[in-house]
PyMOL Python script that loads the backbone (N, CA, C, O; Angstrom):
from pymol import cmd

cmd.read_pdbstr("""\
ATOM      1  N   ASP A   1       0.225  -1.061  -0.116  1.00  0.00           N
ATOM      2  CA  ASP A   1       0.033   0.074   0.816  1.00  0.00           C
ATOM      3  C   ASP A   1       0.786   1.096  -0.047  1.00  0.00           C
ATOM      4  O   ASP A   1       1.832   0.663  -0.530  1.00  0.00           O
ATOM      5  N   GLU A   2       0.498   2.224  -0.306  1.00  0.00           N
ATOM      6  CA  GLU A   2       1.433   3.718  -0.281  1.00  0.00           C
ATOM      7  C   GLU A   2       1.873   3.984   0.539  1.00  0.00           C
ATOM      8  O   GLU A   2       2.848   4.735   0.527  1.00  0.00           O
ATOM      9  N   ARG A   3       1.266   3.405   1.820  1.00  0.00           N
ATOM     10  CA  ARG A   3       1.747   4.410   3.359  1.00  0.00           C
ATOM     11  C   ARG A   3       3.152   3.277   3.198  1.00  0.00           C
ATOM     12  O   ARG A   3       4.215   3.692   3.658  1.00  0.00           O
ATOM     13  N   GLY A   4       3.141   2.263   2.732  1.00  0.00           N
ATOM     14  CA  GLY A   4       4.215   1.071   3.560  1.00  0.00           C
ATOM     15  C   GLY A   4       5.162   1.813   2.727  1.00  0.00           C
ATOM     16  O   GLY A   4       6.007   2.384   3.418  1.00  0.00           O
ATOM     17  N   GLU A   5       5.354   2.065   0.957  1.00  0.00           N
ATOM     18  CA  GLU A   5       5.667   2.533   0.728  1.00  0.00           C
ATOM     19  C   GLU A   5       6.994   3.691   0.831  1.00  0.00           C
ATOM     20  O   GLU A   5       8.131   3.761   0.364  1.00  0.00           O
ATOM     21  N   GLU A   6       5.826   4.824   2.033  1.00  0.00           N
ATOM     22  CA  GLU A   6       6.406   6.526   1.939  1.00  0.00           C
ATOM     23  C   GLU A   6       7.188   5.944   3.797  1.00  0.00           C
ATOM     24  O   GLU A   6       8.077   6.544   4.401  1.00  0.00           O
ATOM     25  N   ASP A   7       6.403   4.553   4.297  1.00  0.00           N
ATOM     26  CA  ASP A   7       7.571   4.383   4.741  1.00  0.00           C
ATOM     27  C   ASP A   7       9.240   4.065   4.833  1.00  0.00           C
ATOM     28  O   ASP A   7      10.182   4.395   5.553  1.00  0.00           O
ATOM     29  N   ASP A   8       8.992   3.194   3.615  1.00  0.00           N
ATOM     30  CA  ASP A   8      10.228   2.632   2.867  1.00  0.00           C
ATOM     31  C   ASP A   8      11.037   3.685   2.519  1.00  0.00           C
ATOM     32  O   ASP A   8      12.221   3.807   2.832  1.00  0.00           O
ATOM     33  N   ASP A   9      10.269   4.568   1.760  1.00  0.00           N
ATOM     34  CA  ASP A   9      10.869   5.813   2.099  1.00  0.00           C
ATOM     35  C   ASP A   9      11.904   6.667   2.211  1.00  0.00           C
ATOM     36  O   ASP A   9      12.876   7.055   1.564  1.00  0.00           O
ATOM     37  N   GLU A  10      10.832   6.998   4.302  1.00  0.00           N
ATOM     38  CA  GLU A  10      11.020   7.964   4.947  1.00  0.00           C
ATOM     39  C   GLU A  10      12.549   7.138   5.277  1.00  0.00           C
ATOM     40  O   GLU A  10      13.467   7.554   4.570  1.00  0.00           O
ATOM     41  N   GLU A  11      12.855   6.231   6.079  1.00  0.00           N
ATOM     42  CA  GLU A  11      13.723   4.343   6.578  1.00  0.00           C
ATOM     43  C   GLU A  11      15.045   5.646   5.257  1.00  0.00           C
ATOM     44  O   GLU A  11      15.701   6.686   5.320  1.00  0.00           O
ATOM     45  N   PHE A  12      14.870   5.124   4.795  1.00  0.00           N
ATOM     46  CA  PHE A  12      16.129   4.711   3.263  1.00  0.00           C
ATOM     47  C   PHE A  12      16.883   6.506   3.628  1.00  0.00           C
ATOM     48  O   PHE A  12      17.995   6.901   3.979  1.00  0.00           O
ATOM     49  N   ASP A  13      15.628   7.141   3.324  1.00  0.00           N
ATOM     50  CA  ASP A  13      16.111   8.953   3.043  1.00  0.00           C
ATOM     51  C   ASP A  13      17.237   9.158   5.086  1.00  0.00           C
ATOM     52  O   ASP A  13      18.265   9.786   5.342  1.00  0.00           O
ATOM     53  N   ILE A  14      16.497   8.454   5.831  1.00  0.00           N
ATOM     54  CA  ILE A  14      17.337   8.112   7.256  1.00  0.00           C
ATOM     55  C   ILE A  14      18.198   7.637   7.057  1.00  0.00           C
ATOM     56  O   ILE A  14      19.365   8.011   7.173  1.00  0.00           O
ATOM     57  N   LEU A  15      17.802   6.787   6.742  1.00  0.00           N
ATOM     58  CA  LEU A  15      20.002   5.650   6.177  1.00  0.00           C
ATOM     59  C   LEU A  15      20.780   6.544   5.114  1.00  0.00           C
ATOM     60  O   LEU A  15      21.939   6.392   5.501  1.00  0.00           O
ATOM     61  N   ASP A  16      20.827   7.198   4.253  1.00  0.00           N
ATOM     62  CA  ASP A  16      20.941   8.357   3.248  1.00  0.00           C
ATOM     63  C   ASP A  16      21.603   9.482   4.540  1.00  0.00           C
ATOM     64  O   ASP A  16      22.768   9.294   4.888  1.00  0.00           O
ATOM     65  N   ILE A  17      21.227  10.010   4.843  1.00  0.00           N
ATOM     66  CA  ILE A  17      21.549  11.355   5.797  1.00  0.00           C
ATOM     67  C   ILE A  17      22.070  10.218   7.299  1.00  0.00           C
ATOM     68  O   ILE A  17      21.076  10.353   8.014  1.00  0.00           O
ATOM     69  N   ARG A  18      22.276  10.012   7.465  1.00  0.00           N
ATOM     70  CA  ARG A  18      23.191   8.911   8.777  1.00  0.00           C
ATOM     71  C   ARG A  18      24.102   8.558   7.826  1.00  0.00           C
ATOM     72  O   ARG A  18      25.125   8.981   8.366  1.00  0.00           O
ATOM     73  N   ALA A  19      24.553   7.950   6.506  1.00  0.00           N
ATOM     74  CA  ALA A  19      25.269   8.096   6.735  1.00  0.00           C
ATOM     75  C   ALA A  19      26.021   9.097   5.420  1.00  0.00           C
ATOM     76  O   ALA A  19      26.956   8.548   4.836  1.00  0.00           O
ATOM     77  N   ASP A  20      25.708  10.256   5.045  1.00  0.00           N
ATOM     78  CA  ASP A  20      26.741  11.122   4.736  1.00  0.00           C
ATOM     79  C   ASP A  20      27.189  12.031   6.769  1.00  0.00           C
ATOM     80  O   ASP A  20      28.330  12.102   7.224  1.00  0.00           O
ATOM     81  N   GLN A  21      26.626  12.256   7.091  1.00  0.00           N
ATOM     82  CA  GLN A  21      26.961  13.019   9.063  1.00  0.00           C
ATOM     83  C   GLN A  21      28.000  11.906   9.728  1.00  0.00           C
ATOM     84  O   GLN A  21      28.690  12.264  10.682  1.00  0.00           O
ATOM     85  N   ARG A  22      28.136  10.149   9.061  1.00  0.00           N
ATOM     86  CA  ARG A  22      28.986   9.981   9.083  1.00  0.00           C
ATOM     87  C   ARG A  22      30.365  10.092   8.375  1.00  0.00           C
ATOM     88  O   ARG A  22      31.295   9.878   9.152  1.00  0.00           O
ATOM     89  N   ARG A  23      30.639  10.302   7.424  1.00  0.00           N
ATOM     90  CA  ARG A  23      31.477  10.578   5.591  1.00  0.00           C
ATOM     91  C   ARG A  23      32.077  11.983   6.184  1.00  0.00           C
ATOM     92  O   ARG A  23      33.284  12.216   6.117  1.00  0.00           O
ATOM     93  N   SER A  24      31.161  12.889   6.762  1.00  0.00           N
ATOM     94  CA  SER A  24      31.800  14.480   7.671  1.00  0.00           C
ATOM     95  C   SER A  24      31.973  13.875   8.263  1.00  0.00           C
ATOM     96  O   SER A  24      32.952  13.534   7.599  1.00  0.00           O
ATOM     97  N   HIS A  25      32.002  13.285   8.998  1.00  0.00           N
ATOM     98  CA  HIS A  25      32.145  14.101  10.305  1.00  0.00           C
ATOM     99  C   HIS A  25      33.997  12.879  10.863  1.00  0.00           C
ATOM    100  O   HIS A  25      34.492  12.842  11.989  1.00  0.00           O
ATOM    101  N   ALA A  26      34.629  11.949   9.311  1.00  0.00           N
ATOM    102  CA  ALA A  26      34.840  10.967   9.544  1.00  0.00           C
ATOM    103  C   ALA A  26      36.902  11.485  10.429  1.00  0.00           C
ATOM    104  O   ALA A  26      37.739  10.760  10.967  1.00  0.00           O
ATOM    105  N   ASP A  27      36.892  12.942  10.146  1.00  0.00           N
ATOM    106  CA  ASP A  27      37.883  13.153  10.776  1.00  0.00           C
ATOM    107  C   ASP A  27      38.036  13.379  11.429  1.00  0.00           C
ATOM    108  O   ASP A  27      39.089  13.535  12.046  1.00  0.00           O
ATOM    109  N   GLN A  28      36.622  13.577  11.733  1.00  0.00           N
ATOM    110  CA  GLN A  28      36.661  13.801  13.512  1.00  0.00           C
ATOM    111  C   GLN A  28      36.904  12.031  14.807  1.00  0.00           C
ATOM    112  O   GLN A  28      37.146  11.760  15.983  1.00  0.00           O
ATOM    113  N   MET A  29      36.620  11.358  13.496  1.00  0.00           N
ATOM    114  CA  MET A  29      37.857  10.256  13.995  1.00  0.00           C
ATOM    115  C   MET A  29      38.791   9.773  14.328  1.00  0.00           C
ATOM    116  O   MET A  29      38.935   8.821  15.095  1.00  0.00           O
ATOM    117  N   SER A  30      39.867  10.638  13.552  1.00  0.00           N
ATOM    118  CA  SER A  30      40.904   9.284  13.454  1.00  0.00           C
ATOM    119  C   SER A  30      42.098   9.085  14.138  1.00  0.00           C
ATOM    120  O   SER A  30      43.105   8.441  13.845  1.00  0.00           O
ATOM    121  N   ASN A  31      41.682  10.026  15.487  1.00  0.00           N
ATOM    122  CA  ASN A  31      41.797   9.652  17.005  1.00  0.00           C
ATOM    123  C   ASN A  31      41.958   8.488  17.287  1.00  0.00           C
ATOM    124  O   ASN A  31      42.904   8.001  17.907  1.00  0.00           O
ATOM    125  N   ILE A  32      40.518   7.661  16.597  1.00  0.00           N
ATOM    126  CA  ILE A  32      40.163   6.288  17.367  1.00  0.00           C
ATOM    127  C   ILE A  32      41.300   5.606  18.203  1.00  0.00           C
ATOM    128  O   ILE A  32      41.226   5.026  19.287  1.00  0.00           O
ATOM    129  N   ASP A  33      42.806   5.941  17.055  1.00  0.00           N
ATOM    130  CA  ASP A  33      43.724   4.423  17.486  1.00  0.00           C
ATOM    131  C   ASP A  33      43.907   5.157  18.781  1.00  0.00           C
ATOM    132  O   ASP A  33      43.781   4.421  19.760  1.00  0.00           O
ATOM    133  N   ASP A  34      44.335   7.192  19.210  1.00  0.00           N
ATOM    134  CA  ASP A  34      45.062   6.857  20.311  1.00  0.00           C
ATOM    135  C   ASP A  34      44.173   5.744  21.644  1.00  0.00           C
ATOM    136  O   ASP A  34      44.514   4.568  21.523  1.00  0.00           O
ATOM    137  N   LEU A  35      43.321   5.955  22.611  1.00  0.00           N
ATOM    138  CA  LEU A  35      42.737   5.572  22.366  1.00  0.00           C
ATOM    139  C   LEU A  35      42.606   4.548  23.532  1.00  0.00           C
ATOM    140  O   LEU A  35      42.381   3.467  22.988  1.00  0.00           O
ATOM    141  N   PRO A  36      42.640   4.395  24.806  1.00  0.00           N
ATOM    142  CA  PRO A  36      43.547   3.275  25.191  1.00  0.00           C
ATOM    143  C   PRO A  36      42.597   1.695  24.999  1.00  0.00           C
ATOM    144  O   PRO A  36      41.496   1.565  24.465  1.00  0.00           O
ATOM    145  N   VAL A  37      43.238   0.906  25.469  1.00  0.00           N
ATOM    146  CA  VAL A  37      41.234  -0.556  25.283  1.00  0.00           C
ATOM    147  C   VAL A  37      41.796  -0.791  26.624  1.00  0.00           C
ATOM    148  O   VAL A  37      42.504   0.154  26.971  1.00  0.00           O
ATOM    149  N   GLU A  38      41.729  -1.568  27.337  1.00  0.00           N
ATOM    150  CA  GLU A  38      41.859  -2.779  28.533  1.00  0.00           C
ATOM    151  C   GLU A  38      41.574  -3.940  27.839  1.00  0.00           C
ATOM    152  O   GLU A  38      40.755  -3.470  27.050  1.00  0.00           O
ATOM    153  N   ARG A  39      41.682  -5.634  27.426  1.00  0.00           N
ATOM    154  CA  ARG A  39      40.825  -6.349  27.182  1.00  0.00           C
ATOM    155  C   ARG A  39      41.596  -7.426  27.549  1.00  0.00           C
ATOM    156  O   ARG A  39      42.699  -7.662  27.055  1.00  0.00           O
ATOM    157  N   ASN A  40      40.833  -8.372  28.759  1.00  0.00           N
ATOM    158  CA  ASN A  40      40.293  -9.578  28.846  1.00  0.00           C
ATOM    159  C   ASN A  40      39.508 -10.219  28.716  1.00  0.00           C
ATOM    160  O   ASN A  40      38.520  -9.529  28.968  1.00  0.00           O
ATOM    161  N   PRO A  41      39.056 -11.592  28.364  1.00  0.00           N
ATOM    162  CA  PRO A  41      40.750 -11.874  29.631  1.00  0.00           C
ATOM    163  C   PRO A  41      41.712 -12.284  28.574  1.00  0.00           C
ATOM    164  O   PRO A  41      41.234 -12.311  27.440  1.00  0.00           O
ATOM    165  N   ALA A  42      43.163 -12.661  28.721  1.00  0.00           N
ATOM    166  CA  ALA A  42      44.241 -12.507  28.289  1.00  0.00           C
ATOM    167  C   ALA A  42      44.239 -14.089  27.342  1.00  0.00           C
ATOM    168  O   ALA A  42      43.812 -15.186  27.704  1.00  0.00           O
ATOM    169  N   GLY A  43      44.980 -13.630  25.847  1.00  0.00           N
ATOM    170  CA  GLY A  43      45.007 -14.694  24.586  1.00  0.00           C
ATOM    171  C   GLY A  43      43.548 -14.953  23.790  1.00  0.00           C
ATOM    172  O   GLY A  43      43.072 -16.026  23.421  1.00  0.00           O
ATOM    173  N   LEU A  44      42.807 -13.098  23.606  1.00  0.00           N
ATOM    174  CA  LEU A  44      41.956 -13.140  23.090  1.00  0.00           C
ATOM    175  C   LEU A  44      42.899 -12.632  21.059  1.00  0.00           C
ATOM    176  O   LEU A  44      43.942 -12.158  20.607  1.00  0.00           O
ATOM    177  N   PRO A  45      41.457 -13.234  20.553  1.00  0.00           N
ATOM    178  CA  PRO A  45      42.498 -12.658  19.052  1.00  0.00           C
ATOM    179  C   PRO A  45      43.267 -10.803  18.607  1.00  0.00           C
ATOM    180  O   PRO A  45      42.616  -9.798  18.894  1.00  0.00           O
ATOM    181  N   GLU A  46      44.185 -10.739  18.150  1.00  0.00           N
ATOM    182  CA  GLU A  46      44.286  -9.424  18.010  1.00  0.00           C
ATOM    183  C   GLU A  46      42.928  -9.082  17.229  1.00  0.00           C
ATOM    184  O   GLU A  46      42.135  -9.762  16.578  1.00  0.00           O
ATOM    185  N   PRO A  47      42.992  -8.043  17.501  1.00  0.00           N
ATOM    186  CA  PRO A  47      41.895  -6.766  17.195  1.00  0.00           C
ATOM    187  C   PRO A  47      41.850  -6.311  15.952  1.00  0.00           C
ATOM    188  O   PRO A  47      42.810  -5.760  15.412  1.00  0.00           O
ATOM    189  N   ILE A  48      40.589  -6.531  15.337  1.00  0.00           N
ATOM    190  CA  ILE A  48      40.750  -5.907  12.936  1.00  0.00           C
ATOM    191  C   ILE A  48      41.499  -4.845  13.057  1.00  0.00           C
ATOM    192  O   ILE A  48      41.672  -4.329  14.162  1.00  0.00           O
ATOM    193  N   THR A  49      41.847  -4.543  12.357  1.00  0.00           N
ATOM    194  CA  THR A  49      42.254  -3.392  11.653  1.00  0.00           C
ATOM    195  C   THR A  49      41.793  -2.356  10.237  1.00  0.00           C
ATOM    196  O   THR A  49      42.228  -1.462   9.512  1.00  0.00           O
ATOM    197  N   SER A  50      40.189  -3.517  10.557  1.00  0.00           N
ATOM    198  CA  SER A  50      39.856  -2.770   9.106  1.00  0.00           C
ATOM    199  C   SER A  50      38.882  -3.771   8.604  1.00  0.00           C
ATOM    200  O   SER A  50      39.017  -4.983   8.769  1.00  0.00           O
ATOM    201  N   TRP A  51      38.020  -3.275   8.064  1.00  0.00           N
ATOM    202  CA  TRP A  51      37.158  -4.677   7.476  1.00  0.00           C
ATOM    203  C   TRP A  51      37.371  -5.273   6.992  1.00  0.00           C
ATOM    204  O   TRP A  51      36.739  -6.299   7.243  1.00  0.00           O
ATOM    205  N   GLN A  52      38.464  -5.420   5.745  1.00  0.00           N
ATOM    206  CA  GLN A  52      38.753  -6.178   4.782  1.00  0.00           C
ATOM    207  C   GLN A  52      39.881  -7.005   6.006  1.00  0.00           C
ATOM    208  O   GLN A  52      40.330  -8.147   5.904  1.00  0.00           O
ATOM    209  N   ASP A  53      40.089  -6.175   6.943  1.00  0.00           N
ATOM    210  CA  ASP A  53      41.184  -7.501   7.800  1.00  0.00           C
ATOM    211  C   ASP A  53      40.126  -7.673   8.342  1.00  0.00           C
ATOM    212  O   ASP A  53      40.724  -7.675   9.418  1.00  0.00           O
ATOM    213  N   ALA A  54      38.704  -7.882   8.748  1.00  0.00           N
ATOM    214  CA  ALA A  54      37.829  -9.051   9.323  1.00  0.00           C
ATOM    215  C   ALA A  54      37.147  -9.963   8.214  1.00  0.00           C
ATOM    216  O   ALA A  54      36.601 -11.011   8.557  1.00  0.00           O
ATOM    217  N   ILE A  55      37.185  -9.474   6.589  1.00  0.00           N
ATOM    218  CA  ILE A  55      36.175 -10.599   6.045  1.00  0.00           C
ATOM    219  C   ILE A  55      37.580 -11.461   5.723  1.00  0.00           C
ATOM    220  O   ILE A  55      37.348 -12.626   5.401  1.00  0.00           O
ATOM    221  N   GLY A  56      39.413 -10.972   5.767  1.00  0.00           N
ATOM    222  CA  GLY A  56      39.757 -12.086   5.361  1.00  0.00           C
ATOM    223  C   GLY A  56      40.047 -13.305   6.463  1.00  0.00           C
ATOM    224  O   GLY A  56      40.399 -14.471   6.282  1.00  0.00           O
ATOM    225  N   ARG A  57      39.654 -12.295   8.101  1.00  0.00           N
ATOM    226  CA  ARG A  57      39.195 -13.882   8.699  1.00  0.00           C
ATOM    227  C   ARG A  57      38.665 -14.351   8.994  1.00  0.00           C
ATOM    228  O   ARG A  57      38.819 -15.139   9.927  1.00  0.00           O
ATOM    229  N   GLY A  58      37.271 -14.054   8.084  1.00  0.00           N
ATOM    230  CA  GLY A  58      36.505 -14.735   8.275  1.00  0.00           C
ATOM    231  C   GLY A  58      35.324 -14.427   9.265  1.00  0.00           C
ATOM    232  O   GLY A  58      34.629 -15.292   9.798  1.00  0.00           O
ATOM    233  N   TYR A  59      35.245 -13.596   9.370  1.00  0.00           N
ATOM    234  CA  TYR A  59      34.128 -12.318  11.155  1.00  0.00           C
ATOM    235  C   TYR A  59      33.312 -11.578  10.101  1.00  0.00           C
ATOM    236  O   TYR A  59      32.201 -11.357  10.581  1.00  0.00           O
ATOM    237  N   LEU A  60      33.465 -10.851   8.190  1.00  0.00           N
ATOM    238  CA  LEU A  60      32.002 -10.484   7.910  1.00  0.00           C
ATOM    239  C   LEU A  60      32.517 -10.882   6.143  1.00  0.00           C
ATOM    240  O   LEU A  60      33.733 -10.848   5.952  1.00  0.00           O
ATOM    241  N   ASN A  61      31.838 -11.152   5.225  1.00  0.00           N
ATOM    242  CA  ASN A  61      31.890 -11.789   4.284  1.00  0.00           C
ATOM    243  C   ASN A  61      31.143 -10.001   3.492  1.00  0.00           C
ATOM    244  O   ASN A  61      30.525  -9.043   3.957  1.00  0.00           O
ATOM    245  N   LYS A  62      31.673 -10.386   2.158  1.00  0.00           N
ATOM    246  CA  LYS A  62      31.602  -9.558   1.058  1.00  0.00           C
ATOM    247  C   LYS A  62      29.813  -8.832   1.227  1.00  0.00           C
ATOM    248  O   LYS A  62      29.915  -7.697   1.694  1.00  0.00           O
ATOM    249  N   SER A  63      29.073  -9.022   1.098  1.00  0.00           N
ATOM    250  CA  SER A  63      27.846  -8.735   1.071  1.00  0.00           C
ATOM    251  C   SER A  63      27.929  -8.017   2.521  1.00  0.00           C
ATOM    252  O   SER A  63      26.764  -7.678   2.730  1.00  0.00           O
ATOM    253  N   LEU A  64      28.805  -7.565   3.761  1.00  0.00           N
ATOM    254  CA  LEU A  64      28.425  -7.472   4.935  1.00  0.00           C
ATOM    255  C   LEU A  64      28.910  -5.696   4.832  1.00  0.00           C
ATOM    256  O   LEU A  64      28.400  -4.658   5.256  1.00  0.00           O
ATOM    257  N   LEU A  65      30.158  -6.023   4.035  1.00  0.00           N
ATOM    258  CA  LEU A  65      30.956  -4.945   3.782  1.00  0.00           C
ATOM    259  C   LEU A  65      30.946  -4.044   2.784  1.00  0.00           C
ATOM    260  O   LEU A  65      31.687  -3.068   2.670  1.00  0.00           O
ATOM    261  N   ASP A  66      29.616  -4.590   1.670  1.00  0.00           N
ATOM    262  CA  ASP A  66      28.905  -3.796   0.719  1.00  0.00           C
ATOM    263  C   ASP A  66      28.445  -2.490   1.529  1.00  0.00           C
ATOM    264  O   ASP A  66      28.821  -1.322   1.431  1.00  0.00           O
ATOM    265  N   LYS A  67      27.545  -3.069   2.322  1.00  0.00           N
ATOM    266  CA  LYS A  67      26.476  -2.525   3.317  1.00  0.00           C
ATOM    267  C   LYS A  67      27.063  -1.854   4.138  1.00  0.00           C
ATOM    268  O   LYS A  67      26.271  -0.959   4.433  1.00  0.00           O
ATOM    269  N   LEU A  68      27.872  -1.740   4.637  1.00  0.00           N
ATOM    270  CA  LEU A  68      28.294  -1.012   5.849  1.00  0.00           C
ATOM    271  C   LEU A  68      29.059  -0.142   5.059  1.00  0.00           C
ATOM    272  O   LEU A  68      28.740   1.044   5.142  1.00  0.00           O
ATOM    273  N   VAL A  69      30.085  -0.462   4.235  1.00  0.00           N
ATOM    274  CA  VAL A  69      30.355   1.350   3.088  1.00  0.00           C
ATOM    275  C   VAL A  69      29.387   1.552   2.670  1.00  0.00           C
ATOM    276  O   VAL A  69      29.871   1.692   1.547  1.00  0.00           O
ATOM    277  N   THR A  70      27.824   1.802   2.419  1.00  0.00           N
ATOM    278  CA  THR A  70      27.064   2.161   2.052  1.00  0.00           C
ATOM    279  C   THR A  70      26.784   3.193   2.747  1.00  0.00           C
ATOM    280  O   THR A  70      26.701   4.360   2.363  1.00  0.00           O
ATOM    281  N   ALA A  71      26.562   2.541   4.318  1.00  0.00           N
ATOM    282  CA  ALA A  71      26.089   3.397   5.296  1.00  0.00           C
ATOM    283  C   ALA A  71      27.117   4.313   6.052  1.00  0.00           C
ATOM    284  O   ALA A  71      27.054   4.947   7.106  1.00  0.00           O
ATOM    285  N   GLY A  72      28.409   4.076   4.786  1.00  0.00           N
ATOM    286  CA  GLY A  72      29.528   5.536   5.733  1.00  0.00           C
ATOM    287  C   GLY A  72      30.593   5.342   5.999  1.00  0.00           C
ATOM    288  O   GLY A  72      31.563   6.058   5.751  1.00  0.00           O
ATOM    289  N   LEU A  73      30.536   3.595   6.949  1.00  0.00           N
ATOM    290  CA  LEU A  73      31.921   3.315   7.433  1.00  0.00           C
ATOM    291  C   LEU A  73      32.920   2.142   7.189  1.00  0.00           C
ATOM    292  O   LEU A  73      33.140   0.936   7.069  1.00  0.00           O
ATOM    293  N   LYS A  74      33.542   4.002   7.217  1.00  0.00           N
ATOM    294  CA  LYS A  74      35.145   3.305   6.520  1.00  0.00           C
ATOM    295  C   LYS A  74      35.788   2.112   6.453  1.00  0.00           C
ATOM    296  O   LYS A  74      36.189   1.242   5.681  1.00  0.00           O
ATOM    297  N   ARG A  75      35.673   2.634   8.253  1.00  0.00           N
ATOM    298  CA  ARG A  75      36.364   1.636   9.506  1.00  0.00           C
ATOM    299  C   ARG A  75      35.447   1.248  10.420  1.00  0.00           C
ATOM    300  O   ARG A  75      34.284   1.638  10.524  1.00  0.00           O
ATOM    301  N   PRO A  76      36.089   0.382  11.141  1.00  0.00           N
ATOM    302  CA  PRO A  76      35.473  -0.873  11.939  1.00  0.00           C
ATOM    303  C   PRO A  76      35.392   0.812  12.650  1.00  0.00           C
ATOM    304  O   PRO A  76      35.901   1.796  12.113  1.00  0.00           O
ATOM    305  N   THR A  77      34.685   0.824  13.863  1.00  0.00           N
ATOM    306  CA  THR A  77      34.625   1.915  15.194  1.00  0.00           C
ATOM    307  C   THR A  77      36.084   1.047  15.951  1.00  0.00           C
ATOM    308  O   THR A  77      36.693   0.123  15.412  1.00  0.00           O
ATOM    309  N   LEU A  78      36.350   1.571  17.131  1.00  0.00           N
ATOM    310  CA  LEU A  78      37.037   0.988  18.411  1.00  0.00           C
ATOM    311  C   LEU A  78      36.648  -0.167  19.352  1.00  0.00           C
ATOM    312  O   LEU A  78      37.369  -0.893  20.036  1.00  0.00           O
ATOM    313  N   ILE A  79      35.123  -0.135  19.177  1.00  0.00           N
ATOM    314  CA  ILE A  79      33.862  -1.117  19.753  1.00  0.00           C
ATOM    315  C   ILE A  79      34.278  -2.511  18.935  1.00  0.00           C
ATOM    316  O   ILE A  79      34.400  -3.670  19.331  1.00  0.00           O
ATOM    317  N   GLN A  80      34.414  -2.002  17.847  1.00  0.00           N
ATOM    318  CA  GLN A  80      33.938  -2.683  16.913  1.00  0.00           C
ATOM    319  C   GLN A  80      34.990  -4.155  16.486  1.00  0.00           C
ATOM    320  O   GLN A  80      34.800  -5.371  16.522  1.00  0.00           O
ATOM    321  N   ARG A  81      36.331  -3.123  16.022  1.00  0.00           N
ATOM    322  CA  ARG A  81      37.325  -3.277  16.746  1.00  0.00           C
ATOM    323  C   ARG A  81      37.717  -4.632  17.267  1.00  0.00           C
ATOM    324  O   ARG A  81      37.912  -5.455  16.372  1.00  0.00           O
ATOM    325  N   HIS A  82      37.859  -5.011  18.350  1.00  0.00           N
ATOM    326  CA  HIS A  82      37.663  -5.107  19.405  1.00  0.00           C
ATOM    327  C   HIS A  82      36.460  -6.367  19.808  1.00  0.00           C
ATOM    328  O   HIS A  82      36.596  -7.268  20.636  1.00  0.00           O
ATOM    329  N   ALA A  83      35.494  -6.135  19.090  1.00  0.00           N
ATOM    330  CA  ALA A  83      34.075  -7.418  19.412  1.00  0.00           C
ATOM    331  C   ALA A  83      34.383  -8.655  19.522  1.00  0.00           C
ATOM    332  O   ALA A  83      33.505  -9.494  19.726  1.00  0.00           O
TER     333      ALA A  83
END
""", "prot")
cmd.dss("prot")
cmd.show_as("cartoon", "prot")
cmd.util.cbc("prot")
cmd.orient("prot")
């Protein structure tokens, strides 16, 4: 129905806006690598360094990578790197 189509269009508009916001603030996130991280327990796998690294380790697939990039996520956040 028409209302459902309007809701879908609005959702995509919001997703596009969020992706644009992420892209415009990417420079402000460049200091993320300088933040201290404490990891427990010992022996955890090393954090991922990029989405490509996550794909190489089998944590992500290409389809998900494409969605992350489309959403404006050029690289993993600090939490995502260690998750």
